[in-house]
C-alpha positions as CSV (number, residue, x, y, z in Angstrom):
1,M,76.5,-94.4,125.1
2,S,78.2,-94.0,128.4
3,G,79.9,-91.6,130.6
4,V,79.2,-88.0,131.8
5,I,77.7,-85.1,129.9
6,T,77.1,-81.6,131.4
7,A,74.4,-79.0,130.8
8,R,73.2,-75.8,132.4
9,V,69.6,-77.5,132.9
10,A,68.5,-81.1,132.7
11,V,64.8,-81.5,132.0
12,V,63.6,-85.1,133.2
13,G,60.4,-86.0,131.2
14,L,59.4,-84.8,127.9
15,G,55.6,-84.8,128.3
16,A,53.4,-81.7,128.4
17,F,55.5,-79.7,130.7
18,G,59.0,-81.0,130.2
19,S,58.8,-80.6,126.4
20,S,57.7,-77.1,126.5
21,A,60.3,-76.3,129.2
22,L,63.0,-77.6,127.0
23,W,61.7,-75.6,124.0
24,R,61.5,-72.4,126.0
25,L,65.0,-72.9,127.5
26,A,66.4,-73.5,124.0
27,A,64.5,-70.4,122.7
28,R,66.7,-68.5,125.2
29,G,70.0,-70.2,124.0
30,V,70.3,-72.2,127.3
31,D,72.5,-75.2,127.2
32,A,69.8,-77.8,128.1
33,V,69.3,-81.6,127.7
34,G,65.9,-83.3,127.8
35,I,65.5,-87.1,128.9
36,D,62.5,-89.4,128.5
37,R,62.4,-93.0,129.2
38,Y,60.4,-93.6,126.0
39,G,60.1,-91.7,122.6
40,V,58.9,-88.3,122.0
41,G,55.1,-88.2,122.0
42,H,54.6,-91.7,123.4
43,H,51.5,-93.2,124.7
44,L,52.6,-94.6,127.9
45,G,52.2,-91.6,130.3
46,S,49.9,-88.8,130.6
47,T,50.4,-86.8,127.2
48,H,48.6,-88.9,124.6
49,G,45.0,-89.5,123.5
50,A,44.9,-87.4,120.3
51,T,43.1,-84.3,121.9
52,R,42.8,-82.1,125.1
53,L,40.4,-79.4,125.9
54,F,41.6,-76.0,125.6
55,R,40.1,-73.1,127.6
56,I,40.8,-69.5,128.2
57,A,38.3,-69.0,131.2
58,C,39.4,-71.6,133.7
59,Q,37.0,-72.7,136.3
60,E,39.8,-74.4,138.2
61,H,41.5,-71.1,139.1
62,E,41.4,-67.5,137.9
63,G,45.2,-67.4,137.9
64,L,45.2,-70.1,135.1
65,T,43.9,-67.7,132.4
66,P,47.2,-65.8,131.8
67,I,48.8,-69.1,131.5
68,A,46.4,-70.4,128.9
69,R,46.8,-67.1,127.0
70,A,50.5,-67.6,127.0
71,S,50.0,-71.1,125.7
72,L,47.8,-69.9,122.9
73,R,50.4,-67.2,121.9
74,L,53.3,-69.4,121.9
75,W,51.4,-72.4,119.9
76,A,50.3,-69.8,117.5
77,E,53.8,-68.4,116.9
78,L,55.1,-72.0,116.6
79,G,52.4,-72.9,114.2
80,E,53.0,-70.0,112.1
81,R,56.8,-71.1,111.8
82,N,55.8,-74.8,111.1
83,G,52.6,-74.3,109.2
84,E,50.7,-76.5,111.7
85,E,47.7,-75.9,113.9
86,Y,48.3,-76.7,117.5
87,V,45.0,-75.2,119.0
88,R,41.6,-75.3,117.4
89,Q,39.5,-72.7,118.7
90,S,36.0,-74.1,118.2
91,G,34.5,-72.9,121.4
92,C,33.6,-74.6,124.6
93,L,30.2,-74.8,126.4
94,S,30.1,-75.3,130.2
95,T,26.6,-76.3,131.8
96,A,25.4,-76.7,135.2
97,A,23.3,-74.9,137.8
98,A,24.2,-71.4,138.1
99,H,25.8,-71.8,141.5
100,E,27.8,-74.8,140.5
101,A,31.6,-74.7,139.3
102,P,31.1,-75.2,135.6
103,V,29.1,-72.0,135.4
104,A,30.1,-70.0,138.4
105,G,33.7,-70.9,138.1
106,T,33.9,-70.0,134.5
107,L,32.0,-66.8,134.9
108,A,34.3,-65.8,137.8
109,A,37.6,-66.6,135.8
110,A,36.2,-64.8,132.7
111,S,35.2,-61.7,134.8
112,A,38.7,-61.5,136.5
113,A,40.5,-61.9,133.2
114,D,38.3,-59.8,131.1
115,V,37.5,-62.8,128.7
116,E,34.3,-62.3,126.7
117,V,31.9,-65.2,127.2
118,E,28.1,-65.6,126.6
119,R,25.7,-66.7,129.2
120,L,22.7,-68.9,128.0
121,D,19.6,-69.9,129.8
122,A,18.0,-73.3,129.6
123,A,15.7,-72.5,126.7
124,T,18.6,-71.2,124.6
125,L,20.7,-74.3,125.4
126,R,17.8,-76.6,124.2
127,S,17.5,-74.6,120.9
128,R,21.2,-74.3,120.2
129,F,22.5,-77.7,121.4
130,P,19.8,-80.2,120.6
131,Q,22.2,-83.1,121.0
132,Y,21.9,-82.8,124.8
133,G,19.4,-84.7,126.8
134,A,16.9,-83.2,129.3
135,I,18.1,-79.6,130.2
136,G,16.3,-78.7,133.4
137,D,14.9,-75.2,133.8
138,G,17.6,-74.6,136.4
139,T,20.5,-75.3,134.0
140,E,22.5,-72.6,132.6
141,G,25.4,-72.5,130.2
142,V,28.5,-70.3,129.6
143,W,29.9,-70.2,126.1
144,D,33.6,-69.4,125.6
145,P,34.4,-68.8,122.0
146,G,38.2,-68.7,122.5
147,A,38.2,-72.3,123.7
148,G,38.3,-75.5,121.9
149,I,40.7,-78.3,121.6
150,C,44.6,-78.8,121.4
151,Y,46.7,-81.8,120.5
152,P,49.1,-83.7,122.9
153,E,51.1,-85.8,120.8
154,K,51.4,-83.4,117.8
155,N,52.2,-80.5,120.2
156,V,54.9,-82.3,122.2
157,R,56.7,-83.4,119.0
158,A,56.6,-80.0,117.9
159,H,58.2,-78.6,121.2
160,V,60.9,-81.1,121.0
161,A,61.6,-80.6,117.5
162,E,61.8,-76.9,117.9
163,A,64.0,-77.3,120.9
164,R,66.4,-79.5,118.9
165,R,66.5,-77.0,116.2
166,L,67.5,-74.3,118.7
167,G,70.2,-76.5,120.0
168,A,68.8,-78.5,122.9
169,R,70.0,-82.1,123.2
170,V,67.4,-84.8,123.6
171,L,67.8,-88.3,125.1
172,T,65.0,-90.7,124.4
173,D,64.8,-94.3,125.6
174,T,66.7,-93.2,128.7
175,R,65.4,-94.1,132.1
176,V,66.4,-91.9,134.9
177,T,67.2,-94.0,137.9
178,G,68.0,-91.2,140.4
179,V,68.8,-87.6,141.1
180,E,71.6,-86.4,143.6
181,L,72.2,-83.0,144.8
182,L,75.7,-81.6,144.4
183,E,77.2,-78.6,146.2
184,H,76.5,-76.4,143.1
185,G,74.4,-78.4,140.9
186,V,72.7,-81.7,140.4
187,R,73.6,-85.2,139.1
188,V,71.1,-87.2,137.0
189,R,71.7,-90.8,136.8
190,T,70.3,-92.7,133.9
191,S,70.6,-96.4,132.7
192,T,73.2,-95.4,130.2
193,L,74.9,-92.2,131.3
194,T,75.2,-89.4,133.9
195,I,74.3,-85.7,133.4
196,E,75.6,-83.1,135.6
197,A,73.8,-79.7,135.5
198,E,73.4,-76.5,137.5
199,Q,69.8,-77.5,137.9
200,V,67.2,-80.0,137.1
201,I,63.5,-79.7,136.0
202,L,61.5,-82.7,137.3
203,A,58.7,-83.1,134.9
204,A,58.3,-86.9,134.7
205,G,54.4,-87.0,135.5
206,A,53.4,-90.1,137.1
207,W,57.1,-91.0,137.7
208,N,57.8,-87.8,139.7
209,P,57.0,-89.5,143.0
210,K,59.6,-92.2,142.3
211,L,62.2,-89.5,141.8
212,L,61.0,-87.5,144.8
213,P,59.6,-90.0,147.3
214,G,57.1,-88.2,149.5
215,L,56.0,-85.9,147.0
216,P,52.2,-85.1,147.7
217,V,50.6,-86.3,144.4
218,R,48.7,-89.4,143.7
219,P,49.2,-91.1,140.3
220,L,45.9,-92.4,138.9
221,R,44.9,-94.6,136.2
222,M,42.4,-92.7,133.9
223,P,41.0,-94.6,131.0
224,L,40.1,-92.4,127.9
225,F,36.9,-93.2,125.8
226,W,35.5,-92.2,122.4
227,F,31.9,-92.8,121.3
228,R,29.9,-92.7,118.1
229,P,26.2,-91.7,117.2
230,R,23.5,-94.4,117.2
231,E,22.3,-95.4,113.8
232,G,19.7,-92.9,112.7
233,A,20.9,-90.1,114.9
234,R,19.2,-86.7,113.8
235,H,21.9,-84.4,114.8
236,S,25.4,-83.9,113.8
237,Y,28.2,-84.8,116.4
238,E,31.2,-83.2,114.5
239,L,33.2,-80.8,116.5
240,E,31.7,-77.8,114.7
241,D,28.1,-78.7,115.8
242,F,28.9,-80.4,119.1
243,P,31.8,-78.5,120.5
244,A,33.9,-79.0,123.6
245,F,31.8,-79.1,126.8
246,I,31.9,-79.5,130.4
247,H,28.6,-80.7,131.4
248,Q,27.2,-81.3,135.1
249,L,24.3,-83.7,135.5
250,P,22.2,-83.7,138.5
251,G,24.0,-85.2,141.6
252,E,27.3,-83.4,140.7
253,R,28.2,-85.9,138.0
254,L,30.4,-84.0,135.7
255,L,31.2,-85.0,132.1
256,W,33.8,-83.4,129.7
257,G,34.6,-83.9,126.0
258,H,34.0,-82.7,122.4
259,G,32.6,-83.8,119.0
260,A,34.3,-85.8,116.4
261,A,37.4,-84.1,115.0
262,D,40.6,-84.8,113.0
263,G,39.5,-88.6,112.3
264,H,38.7,-89.2,115.9
265,G,35.3,-90.1,117.5
266,I,33.3,-88.2,120.0
267,K,35.4,-88.0,123.1
268,V,33.8,-88.2,126.7
269,G,35.2,-88.5,130.0
270,V,34.3,-87.9,133.7
271,D,35.8,-85.5,136.3
272,V,39.2,-86.1,137.7
273,D,37.8,-85.7,141.2
274,D,35.3,-88.5,140.8
275,D,36.2,-91.5,142.9
276,G,36.3,-94.0,140.0
277,F,39.9,-93.5,139.4
278,A,42.4,-96.0,140.8
279,D,45.7,-95.2,142.5
280,T,48.4,-96.6,140.5
281,D,52.2,-97.1,140.2
282,A,53.6,-95.7,137.0
283,D,55.6,-98.9,136.5
284,E,52.8,-101.2,137.2
285,V,49.8,-99.4,135.7
286,D,47.2,-101.7,134.2
287,R,47.2,-101.0,130.5
288,Y,44.1,-103.3,129.8
289,I,40.7,-101.8,129.4
290,H,37.9,-103.6,131.4
291,P,34.5,-102.8,129.8
292,R,32.4,-103.8,132.9
293,N,34.5,-101.8,135.3
294,D,35.9,-99.0,133.3
295,A,33.0,-97.9,131.1
296,A,29.8,-99.0,133.0
297,R,29.1,-95.9,134.9
298,L,30.4,-93.5,132.1
299,S,28.2,-95.3,129.7
300,S,25.0,-94.8,131.8
301,W,26.0,-91.2,132.3
302,V,26.5,-90.6,128.4
303,E,23.1,-92.4,127.7
304,E,21.5,-89.8,130.0
305,A,23.3,-86.8,128.9
306,F,23.5,-87.6,125.1
307,P,20.6,-89.8,124.1
308,E,21.6,-90.2,120.5
309,L,25.1,-91.4,121.2
310,D,25.7,-95.2,121.5
311,P,26.6,-95.6,125.3
312,V,28.9,-98.5,124.3
313,P,32.4,-96.8,123.7
314,D,33.8,-97.1,120.3
315,K,37.4,-96.9,121.5
316,A,39.3,-96.9,124.8
317,I,42.9,-96.5,125.9
318,P,44.5,-96.2,129.5
319,C,46.2,-93.0,130.7
320,M,47.7,-91.6,133.9
321,I,47.2,-88.4,135.8
322,T,48.8,-87.0,138.9
323,A,46.4,-85.4,141.4
324,S,47.6,-82.9,143.8
325,P,45.8,-82.4,147.3
326,D,44.2,-79.1,146.2
327,G,43.7,-79.8,142.3
328,Q,46.3,-77.1,141.3
329,F,49.7,-77.8,139.7
330,L,53.1,-77.7,141.7
331,V,55.3,-75.6,139.7
332,G,58.4,-73.9,141.2
333,R,61.3,-74.4,143.6
334,P,60.5,-76.7,146.5
335,G,62.3,-75.3,149.7
336,A,63.6,-72.4,147.3
337,D,66.4,-74.8,146.4
338,P,68.2,-73.2,143.4
339,R,69.0,-76.6,142.1
340,V,65.6,-78.2,141.6
341,L,62.4,-77.1,139.7
342,L,59.3,-79.1,140.0
343,A,56.5,-79.5,137.4
344,S,53.9,-81.8,138.6
345,G,50.2,-82.4,139.6
346,D,48.6,-82.0,136.2
347,H,45.3,-83.1,137.7
348,G,44.0,-84.0,134.4
349,H,43.8,-80.6,132.9
350,G,47.4,-79.6,132.6
351,F,47.9,-79.8,128.9
352,K,46.0,-76.6,127.7
353,H,48.7,-74.8,129.7
354,A,51.7,-76.7,128.8
355,A,53.5,-74.1,126.7
356,G,52.7,-71.4,129.3
357,I,54.1,-73.6,132.0
358,G,57.2,-74.2,130.0
359,E,57.7,-70.6,129.7
360,L,57.3,-70.1,133.5
361,L,59.8,-72.8,134.1
362,A,62.3,-71.4,131.6
363,Q,61.8,-67.9,133.3
364,L,62.5,-69.4,136.7
365,A,65.4,-71.4,135.5
366,V,67.2,-68.2,134.2
367,G,66.2,-65.7,136.8
368,E,63.8,-63.8,134.7
369,E,60.6,-62.1,136.2
370,P,57.6,-64.4,135.5
371,Y,55.1,-63.2,133.1
372,C,52.3,-63.6,135.5
373,D,51.5,-64.3,139.1
374,A,52.0,-68.1,139.7
375,S,52.3,-68.0,143.4
376,F,49.2,-70.3,143.7
377,L,51.3,-73.0,142.0
378,D,54.0,-72.6,144.5
379,P,55.1,-76.2,145.6
380,D,55.9,-74.9,149.1
381,R,52.2,-74.5,149.9
382,F,52.8,-78.4,150.9
383,E,55.7,-78.7,153.1
384,E,56.2,-82.3,151.9
385,C,57.6,-80.9,148.6
386,A,60.3,-79.1,150.3
387,E,61.1,-82.3,152.5
388,A,61.2,-84.5,149.4
389,V,63.9,-82.3,147.8
390,A,65.8,-82.1,151.1
391,A,65.7,-85.8,151.3
392,L,67.4,-86.4,147.9
393,P,70.8,-88.1,148.2
394,R,74.0,-85.9,148.2
395,G,76.8,-86.7,145.6
396,A,80.3,-85.9,146.0
């Protein structure tokens, strides 16, 4: 295939944010085309690894709760149509000292958004969740029954399938080589053809900084790990008994994960803000797993936090995330340019908000009033975002 095609909106990247934006644009009847350098639901970017945590009360920012709720609503509607489950609301337990983010942040978000949660003291935690190691008297918990897990590959495939059904065009195995600004639109150049559109949504994950040099996000290599119980373990580690968690150990060591579900093992990871993740180039990321370097620290923390788990991972795969300077996403129009929408900086917790972010992007693209206040995601809080768009090449 070669030549030039036209569209009202071109969506670059069909991972979490891009696939949902394409779906929500198609739901409005917008002439949109989505482009991905690999296949739909692939394992080479950020949106893979079978599951992600889903939370309603989001400790990262109170403003994320309405976006999570929008995701839940949209996924429920899509699931009713397709007969599939895209969110499994098995609950999530956040544990830490009362003043620390997993507890204080979750309680603040729950209060601001009127989310019903349960506060648990140390004695109750020991009784209800015996899988945990030593729970100090100063540890508290917050139980969010509306939280749980969601499914990156399955959900992305469903987004794109629904977008196609509604009329969107999808180009896979198509590498975007550059974006140019035109007087009244954009030109997206690929390895096989050119797309000219009124505007572009840049949702290419760890590849976004290559399309927008100077963008203030850091692509990081982030291995994912699964564990299994030791032989003779006395307690169940299935999701129903060992639900999703954010667990802070002494010394601000934070673990997250969930019990075994849908044929997959017990998933455990460390906080994105931990200094163990390496800066990477999306085209050069190390796709090997190095047990001595990648898993040693995590294994020691798992052994302390969950003594009945075998601390040697049962499975591991590499992943990538993009970290923003303040830990929040970059969603909106850098420099208020009507030709460019940015969706970046997932910071490792973006997928639970994917459908809601896609809805926001579609609303911004067509000039609708956003369904919630997303000003805290405005890319222009960092002047580098506007500068990066302004520096894009001009096309005739």
